C-alpha positions in Angstrom: -11.0 -17.7 -4.7 -12.6 -17.4 -1.3 -14.3 -14.2 0.0 -14.6 -13.2 3.6 -16.2 -10.2 5.0 -14.6 -8.9 8.2 -14.1 -5.8 10.2 -11.1 -4.5 11.9 -11.4 -2.2 14.9 -9.1 -0.3 17.3 -9.6 1.9 20.4 -6.7 4.5 20.1 -5.6 4.4 23.8 -2.2 6.0 22.9 -0.8 8.6 20.6 1.5 6.0 19.0 1.0 4.5 15.6 -1.5 1.6 15.8 -2.1 -1.1 13.3 -5.7 -1.2 12.1 -5.4 -4.0 9.5 -2.7 -6.1 7.9 -3.5 -7.7 4.6 -2.5 -11.4 4.4 0.3 -12.7 2.2 -1.9 -14.3 -0.4 -4.8 -11.9 0.0 -6.2 -8.7 -1.7 -8.5 -6.7 0.5 -11.2 -4.1 -0.5 -11.8 -1.7 2.3 -15.4 -0.5 1.9 -15.6 1.8 4.9 -13.4 3.4 7.6 -15.4 5.0 10.4 -13.8 7.1 13.1 -15.8 8.1 16.2 -14.8 10.5 19.0 -16.2 9.5 22.4 -15.0 12.6 24.3 -16.2 16.2 24.6 -13.2 17.4 22.7 -12.4 17.4 19.0 -9.4 15.5 17.9 -7.4 14.6 14.8 -6.3 11.3 13.2 -3.6 10.3 10.7 -4.2 7.2 8.5 -1.4 5.6 6.5 -0.8 2.6 4.3 2.5 0.9 4.5 3.9 -1.0 1.5 7.3 -2.6 2.3 9.4 0.3 3.7 7.3 3.0 2.0 4.6 4.9 4.0 1.8 6.8 2.3 -0.5 9.2 4.0 -4.2 8.7 3.2 -5.2 11.3 5.8 -3.0 13.7 7.7 -4.5 15.3 10.8 -8.1 14.6 9.8 -10.4 16.4 12.1 -13.1 14.5 14.1 -15.5 16.7 16.1 -16.4 16.2 19.7 -18.7 13.2 20.1 -18.7 13.1 16.3 -18.4 10.4 13.6 -16.6 10.6 10.3 -16.5 8.3 7.3 -13.1 8.5 5.8 -13.6 6.8 2.5 -15.7 8.1 -0.4 -14.7 5.1 -2.6 -13.4 1.6 -1.8 -9.7 1.3 -1.0 -7.7 -1.7 -2.4 -5.1 -3.1 0.0 -2.6 -5.5 -1.5 -0.8 -8.5 0.1 1.4 -7.5 3.1 0.3 -3.9 3.1 -0.7 -2.4 6.5 -3.2 0.3 7.4 -2.1 2.2 10.5 -3.8 5.0 12.5 -2.4 7.6 14.9 -4.5 9.8 17.2 -3.3 13.2 18.3 -4.7 12.6 21.8 -5.0 9.2 23.6 -8.4 7.7 24.7 -10.7 9.6 22.4 -11.0 7.9 19.1 -12.4 4.5 17.9 -11.8 3.3 14.4 -13.8 0.5 12.5 -13.0 -0.7 9.0 -15.3 -2.9 6.9 -13.3 -5.2 4.7 -13.8 -7.8 2.0 -10.8 -10.2 1.8 -10.2 -12.1 -1.4 -7.8 -15.1 -1.2 
C-alpha cells in the first residue's frame, strides 16, 4: 500500500456543479479538511455532494460562508471510496474558493 498526501482545489467561477476530487479506481481517500473561502464583500452559500455511481448524497446543502470569511466544513475525516466524486456548487459565481486536504491510499 502506498500513501500520498495531496490537495484538491477549485475556484468556483460558475454556478454549475464543479468536481473537487475524484477518487481513483484502486484508491481509498481520507479527506482531512475541506476549507471554503469567500473573496468578495458578499456572503454566499455552497453545496457539497458525494457521488457514488448514479447516487448523489448531500454533505452540505446551502452552507453559508460569510463575506471575506473562511469555513472548515469537516469536523471529522471523510472516507471517499474508489470512483466516488466530491462536487461543489456555489450559489454565486466568482466568490468562493475550495481546498481539500486528502490522504490517498492505494
